[in-house]
C-alpha positions as CSV (number, residue, x, y, z in Angstrom):
1,M,57.5,-31.8,4.4
2,K,55.6,-30.0,1.6
3,K,52.6,-27.7,2.5
4,I,49.7,-28.0,0.1
5,G,47.2,-25.1,-0.3
6,I,43.6,-25.8,-1.5
7,T,40.9,-23.6,-2.4
8,G,37.5,-25.3,-2.3
9,G,39.0,-27.6,0.3
10,T,35.8,-28.0,2.2
11,G,33.9,-29.1,-0.9
12,F,33.2,-32.7,-2.0
13,V,36.4,-33.3,-3.8
14,G,38.4,-31.2,-1.5
15,R,37.5,-33.2,1.5
16,H,38.6,-36.4,-0.1
17,L,41.9,-34.8,-1.4
18,T,42.7,-33.4,2.1
19,A,42.3,-36.9,3.7
20,L,44.5,-38.5,1.1
21,L,47.2,-35.8,1.5
22,I,47.2,-36.1,5.2
23,R,47.7,-39.9,5.0
24,K,50.6,-39.2,2.6
25,G,52.3,-37.0,5.2
26,Y,51.6,-33.5,3.9
27,E,50.5,-30.5,5.7
28,V,47.3,-28.9,4.2
29,V,46.2,-25.2,4.3
30,I,42.5,-24.8,3.2
31,F,41.6,-21.4,2.0
32,T,38.0,-20.7,2.7
33,T,35.7,-17.6,3.4
34,S,35.1,-19.1,7.0
35,G,38.8,-19.7,7.5
36,A,39.1,-17.4,10.5
37,K,36.3,-19.3,12.2
38,R,37.8,-22.8,11.9
39,R,40.0,-24.5,14.4
40,K,43.3,-25.9,13.2
41,K,43.4,-29.7,13.2
42,Q,46.4,-32.0,13.1
43,H,48.1,-31.4,9.8
44,I,45.3,-29.1,8.7
45,S,45.0,-25.4,9.1
46,Y,42.5,-22.8,7.7
47,A,43.1,-19.4,6.1
48,H,40.8,-16.7,5.0
49,W,40.1,-16.3,1.4
50,D,37.3,-14.3,-0.3
51,P,37.9,-13.7,-4.0
52,G,34.5,-11.7,-4.3
53,K,36.1,-9.2,-1.9
54,Q,39.6,-9.6,-3.2
55,E,40.8,-10.8,0.3
56,C,43.4,-13.5,1.2
57,D,45.5,-14.3,4.1
58,I,48.9,-13.5,2.5
59,N,51.0,-14.9,5.3
60,A,49.3,-18.4,4.9
61,L,49.6,-18.1,1.1
62,K,53.3,-17.5,1.5
63,S,53.8,-20.7,3.4
64,I,52.7,-23.1,0.6
65,D,54.8,-25.1,-1.8
66,V,51.9,-26.4,-4.0
67,M,48.4,-24.8,-4.7
68,V,45.5,-26.8,-5.7
69,N,42.5,-24.7,-7.1
70,L,39.2,-26.4,-6.7
71,A,37.0,-23.4,-6.1
72,G,33.6,-23.2,-7.9
73,A,29.9,-23.3,-7.2
74,G,28.2,-26.6,-7.9
75,I,27.2,-27.1,-11.5
76,A,24.1,-29.3,-10.8
77,D,23.1,-27.9,-7.5
78,K,20.5,-25.4,-8.8
79,R,18.6,-24.8,-11.9
80,W,20.5,-22.6,-14.5
81,R,18.8,-19.2,-14.3
82,E,20.8,-16.2,-15.3
83,K,21.9,-15.4,-11.8
84,R,23.0,-19.0,-11.1
85,K,24.9,-19.1,-14.4
86,K,26.8,-15.9,-13.4
87,E,27.6,-17.4,-10.1
88,I,28.9,-20.6,-11.7
89,V,31.2,-18.5,-14.0
90,D,32.4,-15.9,-11.5
91,S,33.1,-18.5,-8.8
92,R,35.5,-20.0,-11.2
93,V,36.9,-17.2,-13.4
94,I,37.2,-14.4,-10.8
95,S,38.5,-16.7,-8.0
96,T,41.1,-18.3,-10.3
97,R,42.3,-14.9,-11.7
98,F,42.5,-13.5,-8.2
99,L,44.5,-16.6,-7.0
100,V,47.0,-16.4,-9.8
101,S,47.4,-12.7,-9.1
102,M,48.2,-13.4,-5.4
103,L,50.5,-16.2,-6.2
104,N,52.5,-14.2,-8.7
105,T,52.7,-11.2,-6.4
106,H,53.4,-12.6,-3.0
107,V,54.6,-16.2,-3.2
108,S,58.0,-17.3,-4.1
109,S,57.8,-20.7,-2.4
110,C,55.0,-22.0,-4.6
111,K,56.5,-24.1,-7.5
112,T,53.2,-26.0,-8.6
113,F,49.6,-24.8,-9.5
114,I,47.0,-27.4,-10.2
115,T,43.7,-26.0,-11.2
116,S,40.5,-27.9,-12.0
117,S,38.4,-27.6,-15.1
118,A,35.8,-29.9,-16.6
119,T,34.8,-32.1,-19.4
120,G,32.0,-29.7,-20.0
121,F,34.7,-27.9,-22.1
122,Y,33.8,-30.4,-24.9
123,G,30.6,-30.6,-26.9
124,P,28.5,-33.7,-27.9
125,D,30.2,-36.5,-29.7
126,S,28.3,-35.7,-32.9
127,H,30.4,-32.5,-32.8
128,Y,33.8,-34.2,-33.0
129,S,35.1,-37.0,-35.2
130,S,36.8,-39.1,-32.5
131,L,37.3,-39.3,-28.8
132,F,37.8,-35.9,-27.2
133,T,41.4,-35.4,-26.4
134,E,43.0,-32.3,-24.7
135,A,43.6,-30.8,-28.2
136,A,39.9,-30.5,-29.0
137,P,38.5,-27.0,-29.1
138,P,35.9,-25.7,-26.6
139,F,32.3,-26.1,-27.5
140,N,30.1,-23.0,-28.0
141,D,27.6,-23.4,-25.3
142,F,27.4,-22.3,-21.6
143,L,29.7,-25.0,-20.1
144,G,32.1,-25.0,-23.0
145,D,32.5,-21.2,-22.7
146,T,32.7,-21.2,-18.8
147,C,35.5,-24.0,-19.0
148,R,37.4,-21.9,-21.6
149,Q,37.3,-18.6,-19.5
150,W,38.1,-20.8,-16.4
151,E,41.3,-22.2,-18.0
152,A,42.2,-18.8,-19.5
153,A,42.2,-17.4,-16.1
154,S,45.1,-19.6,-14.9
155,E,47.3,-18.8,-18.0
156,G,48.7,-15.7,-16.4
157,I,50.6,-17.8,-13.7
158,S,54.2,-17.0,-13.5
159,T,56.5,-19.1,-15.7
160,S,58.4,-20.1,-12.6
161,I,55.4,-22.1,-11.5
162,R,54.4,-25.4,-13.0
163,R,50.7,-25.2,-14.2
164,V,48.5,-28.3,-14.5
165,V,44.9,-28.2,-15.7
166,L,42.8,-31.2,-15.0
167,R,39.4,-31.5,-16.8
168,F,37.3,-33.5,-14.4
169,G,34.8,-36.0,-15.7
170,I,31.6,-36.8,-13.8
171,V,32.9,-37.7,-10.3
172,L,31.4,-40.8,-8.8
173,S,31.5,-41.4,-5.0
174,K,29.4,-42.5,-2.1
175,G,27.6,-39.8,-0.1
176,G,27.2,-37.1,-2.6
177,G,27.4,-35.7,-6.1
178,A,26.1,-37.6,-9.2
179,F,26.3,-41.0,-7.8
180,Q,23.8,-40.2,-5.0
181,Q,21.5,-38.9,-7.5
182,F,21.8,-42.0,-9.6
183,E,21.4,-44.2,-6.5
184,N,18.6,-42.6,-4.6
185,P,15.5,-43.7,-6.7
186,M,16.7,-47.3,-6.5
187,S,15.9,-47.3,-2.8
188,M,12.3,-47.0,-4.0
189,G,12.7,-50.0,-6.5
190,V,13.0,-47.6,-9.5
191,L,15.7,-47.7,-12.0
192,P,15.6,-44.5,-13.9
193,I,17.1,-44.3,-17.4
194,L,17.6,-40.8,-18.7
195,G,16.5,-40.0,-22.3
196,S,17.6,-42.7,-24.7
197,G,20.0,-44.1,-22.1
198,G,22.6,-44.5,-24.8
199,Q,24.4,-41.2,-24.1
200,V,28.1,-41.8,-23.1
201,I,29.2,-40.5,-19.6
202,S,32.8,-39.7,-19.1
203,W,33.5,-40.4,-15.4
204,I,36.1,-41.0,-12.8
205,E,35.8,-42.6,-9.3
206,M,36.6,-40.2,-6.5
207,H,39.7,-42.1,-5.1
208,D,41.2,-42.3,-8.6
209,L,40.5,-38.5,-9.0
210,V,42.4,-37.5,-5.8
211,R,45.2,-40.0,-6.6
212,L,45.4,-38.3,-10.0
213,I,45.8,-34.9,-8.3
214,L,48.5,-36.2,-6.0
215,F,50.2,-37.9,-9.0
216,A,50.3,-34.3,-10.6
217,I,51.7,-32.9,-7.4
218,E,54.4,-35.4,-7.2
219,H,55.5,-35.8,-10.7
220,E,57.2,-32.6,-12.0
221,E,57.1,-33.6,-15.6
222,I,53.3,-33.3,-15.6
223,T,52.4,-30.0,-17.1
224,G,49.7,-28.6,-19.2
225,I,46.2,-30.0,-19.7
226,Y,44.9,-33.5,-18.9
227,N,41.6,-35.1,-19.0
228,A,40.8,-36.5,-15.6
229,V,38.4,-39.4,-16.8
230,A,38.5,-43.2,-16.5
231,P,39.2,-45.1,-19.7
232,G,36.2,-47.3,-19.4
233,H,33.5,-45.2,-21.0
234,V,29.8,-46.1,-20.1
235,S,26.4,-45.4,-21.3
236,N,23.7,-44.0,-18.8
237,R,21.7,-47.2,-19.3
238,K,24.8,-49.4,-18.5
239,L,25.7,-47.2,-15.5
240,M,22.2,-47.4,-14.0
241,H,22.0,-51.3,-14.5
242,T,25.5,-51.7,-13.0
243,I,24.5,-49.8,-9.8
244,A,21.2,-51.8,-9.6
245,A,22.9,-55.1,-10.0
246,E,25.4,-54.4,-7.4
247,K,22.8,-53.1,-4.9
248,G,20.6,-56.1,-5.5
249,G,16.8,-56.6,-5.2
250,I,14.2,-55.8,-7.8
251,K,14.4,-52.6,-9.6
252,I,11.9,-51.6,-12.3
253,P,13.4,-49.8,-15.3
254,F,11.8,-46.4,-15.9
255,H,12.6,-44.3,-18.9
256,V,12.6,-40.6,-18.3
257,P,11.7,-39.0,-21.6
258,S,14.1,-36.2,-22.9
259,A,11.1,-33.8,-23.1
260,L,10.4,-34.3,-19.5
261,L,14.0,-33.7,-18.5
262,K,14.0,-30.5,-20.5
263,I,11.0,-29.1,-18.6
264,L,12.4,-30.3,-15.2
265,L,16.0,-29.2,-15.7
266,G,15.8,-26.5,-18.3
267,E,19.1,-25.7,-20.0
268,M,20.9,-28.2,-17.7
269,S,19.1,-31.0,-19.4
270,I,21.7,-30.5,-22.2
271,E,24.4,-32.0,-20.1
272,V,22.3,-34.8,-18.9
273,L,21.4,-35.9,-22.3
274,K,24.7,-35.2,-24.1
275,S,26.9,-38.1,-25.1
276,C,30.5,-37.0,-24.6
277,T,33.3,-39.6,-24.9
278,V,36.6,-38.2,-23.5
279,S,40.0,-39.8,-23.9
280,A,42.1,-40.8,-20.9
281,E,45.2,-41.7,-23.0
282,K,47.4,-38.7,-22.2
283,I,47.4,-39.2,-18.5
284,I,47.8,-43.0,-18.8
285,N,50.8,-42.4,-21.2
286,A,52.2,-40.1,-18.5
287,G,52.3,-43.1,-16.1
288,F,49.1,-42.7,-14.1
289,V,47.5,-46.1,-13.2
290,F,43.7,-46.1,-12.5
291,E,42.6,-48.5,-9.6
292,H,39.1,-48.3,-11.1
293,P,39.4,-48.1,-14.9
294,D,36.0,-49.8,-15.5
295,I,32.4,-49.0,-14.2
296,D,31.9,-52.5,-12.7
297,G,34.8,-52.3,-10.4
298,A,34.3,-48.6,-9.5
299,V,30.6,-49.2,-8.5
300,K,31.5,-52.2,-6.5
301,A,34.2,-50.2,-4.6
302,I,31.9,-47.2,-4.1
303,L,29.0,-49.3,-2.6
304,K,31.5,-51.1,-0.2
305,T,32.5,-47.7,1.4
């Protein structure tokens, strides 16, 4: 039975991935700063890890066959002041660089390293002539540069370890993340449309995302960089109307002006208002099959959970 290590395993994606791996019969080791304080559960153990202090439970690390790196401070959790921007970068770049060093130095059993990135790597659609594929260059803004550094930090992994980089789109799931922010105003009968509403969102439903990570774990031919996005691109307006229709009841459309978003969100408003159409062709051609390739089916499945 393979043992899977996860950094960021207590986070939004990490919890869902852990649940899937356990159902599939894997053992999971979650590396976390509070690892020593957590009790071992059936098929799940916790190990101390603090990249800021350059600390890691080496014995736990030596036991793993696959490492999944999901560590990173939430992009949309707080306003992007300079201190927060540094935290977003450091929590990804420093932690990934430290993890790579530990794996190279101490672990001979690990044969696969899967690390997250984001479609924030790409710029707006107006910056590129077609769908963003994995070959597109990074955009010259905060998130583009963050993702570039994040991915570069994993490039030093030993050549004996298979490296997979997954650029996550906006992850949609009940109970947190972007979907909860989209859904919450509707409980008050309001259907907010951000800016023009025409900006394209490259998204992926949570269950498909963790299935995609599992696909990368189990298929040794998967190597290099892949976009983790659904093929069914959707505008902000279409997404909001789809959620409203599935929830039912009267929802009054309310356009939130771009100028107001810039005041409320500051620099983060760039990502909210940006149209970014990302291709899923490479991972589909590799054999991955989405359970929720279009937004209608995804929203229906999310609201049923």
